[in-house]
C-alpha positions in Angstrom: 0.0 0.0 0.0 1.4 3.4 -1.0 0.6 6.6 0.6 0.4 9.8 -1.4 2.0 12.8 0.1 0.9 16.2 -1.0 3.3 19.1 -0.4 1.8 22.5 -0.2 4.1 25.4 -0.5 2.7 28.5 0.9 4.0 31.4 -1.1 3.6 34.9 0.3 3.3 37.7 -2.2 4.1 41.4 -1.8 3.7 44.1 -4.4 6.1 47.0 -4.1 5.9 50.1 -6.3 8.7 52.6 -7.0 7.5 56.2 -7.6 9.4 59.4 -8.2 10.1 61.8 -11.0 12.6 61.0 -13.8 16.2 60.6 -12.9 15.9 59.7 -9.2 17.1 56.1 -9.7 13.9 54.0 -9.7 15.1 51.8 -12.6 18.6 51.6 -11.3 17.3 50.3 -8.0 15.1 47.7 -9.7 18.0 46.6 -11.9 20.4 46.2 -8.9 17.8 44.2 -7.0 17.1 41.8 -9.8 20.7 41.5 -10.8 20.8 43.1 -14.2 24.2 44.6 -14.9 23.2 46.7 -18.0 22.8 50.4 -17.7 19.2 51.5 -17.3 17.6 53.7 -20.0 14.6 56.0 -19.5 11.6 54.0 -18.5 8.8 54.5 -21.1 6.2 52.1 -19.8 5.5 50.4 -16.5 8.0 47.7 -15.8 7.2 44.7 -13.6 9.8 42.5 -12.1 9.2 39.3 -10.1 11.7 38.0 -7.6 11.6 35.1 -5.3 13.1 35.5 -1.8 12.7 32.3 0.2 8.9 31.7 0.3 8.2 35.3 -0.7 7.1 36.3 -4.2 8.0 40.0 -4.7 6.4 41.9 -7.5 8.4 45.1 -8.1 6.7 47.8 -10.2 8.8 50.6 -11.7 6.5 53.5 -12.7 7.6 55.6 -15.7 7.3 59.4 -15.9 9.5 62.5 -15.8 7.2 64.9 -14.0 5.1 64.5 -10.8 1.7 64.8 -12.5 2.7 62.3 -15.2 4.0 59.8 -12.6 0.9 60.1 -10.4 -1.6 59.7 -13.3 0.2 56.7 -14.7 0.3 55.1 -11.3 -3.4 55.9 -10.7 -4.3 54.2 -14.0 -2.7 50.9 -13.0 -4.8 47.9 -12.5 -2.8 46.6 -9.5 -5.5 46.0 -6.8 -3.3 45.6 -3.8 -0.1 47.5 -3.2 1.7 46.4 -0.1 4.5 48.9 -0.1 5.0 52.2 -1.9 8.5 53.6 -2.1 8.8 57.3 -3.0 12.3 57.9 -4.4 14.1 61.2 -4.7 17.6 62.4 -5.4 19.4 63.7 -2.2 21.2 66.3 -4.3 18.1 67.8 -5.9 15.5 69.6 -3.7 12.9 69.6 -6.5 12.8 65.8 -6.6 12.0 65.7 -2.9 9.2 68.3 -3.3 7.8 66.2 -6.2 7.0 63.5 -3.7 4.6 65.9 -2.0 3.1 66.8 -5.3 2.5 63.1 -6.3 1.0 62.4 -2.9 -1.3 65.4 -3.2 -2.6 64.2 -6.5 -3.4 60.8 -4.9 -5.4 62.6 -2.2 -7.2 64.7 -4.8 -8.1 61.5 -6.7 -9.3 60.0 -3.4 -6.9 57.1 -4.1 -5.6 54.8 -1.4 -1.9 54.8 -1.8 -0.6 51.6 -0.1 -0.5 49.7 3.2 3.1 50.9 3.8 4.9 54.0 2.5 8.6 54.8 2.7 10.7 57.6 1.4 14.1 56.7 -0.1 16.8 59.3 -0.8 19.0 58.0 -3.5 22.5 59.0 -4.8 24.1 59.2 -1.3 27.4 58.5 -3.0 27.1 61.5 -5.3 25.9 63.8 -2.4 29.1 62.9 -0.5 31.2 63.8 -3.5 29.6 67.2 -4.1 28.8 68.1 -0.5 25.0 68.5 -0.9 22.7 66.2 1.1 18.9 67.0 1.3 17.1 65.2 4.0 13.5 64.1 3.8 12.4 64.6 7.4 10.0 67.5 6.8 8.3 66.0 3.8 8.0 62.6 5.6 6.4 64.3 8.6 4.0 66.2 6.4 2.9 63.1 4.6 2.8 60.9 7.7 5.6 58.6 6.5 7.7 57.1 9.3 10.3 55.3 7.2 13.2 57.2 5.6 16.2 55.5 4.0 19.3 57.0 2.3 21.0 54.8 -0.3 23.2 54.6 -3.3 21.3 52.4 -5.7 24.5 52.1 -7.7 26.9 51.2 -4.9 24.9 49.6 -2.0 24.8 45.8 -2.0 21.5 44.4 -3.4 20.8 42.8 0.0 20.5 46.3 1.6 18.2 47.4 -1.2 16.0 44.3 -0.8 15.6 45.0 2.9 14.3 48.5 2.2 11.9 47.1 -0.4 10.6 44.6 2.1 10.5 47.0 5.0 12.9 45.2 7.2 
């Protein structure tokens, strides 16, 4: 007599969305996390990347757009029903990219759109900021938006493991 064993693998799934105006490093961050070594080009349409980390299925969405309104409207038109984590990216050497986060967020509020379960702000290009001596912190914007998580990274130089932890909220 043979017994049949059925193995069930429970896969958890998280959807993480990267938002920010053009040039802040959304695609660079995505490429580093998934292990692509090619140099990113301007993102023209939404890019979806699926990663498996242990029993976790991570869907990473890179939203295109150069200006805040364009980014917000493209994101609002997505058919993604559940977004677990939203990462607002800005360039720590460029004040305008930080203020664009507030603009994007305001558009979501005007559209009466639920943003995500978790929201974080990530200042990118930390390595460049150290070189040129300009470092713009996100504390005031984070406080105004009610965002409790702020990270500062170099998407180009930080190890992918560090970037993954930020995407996961760990």
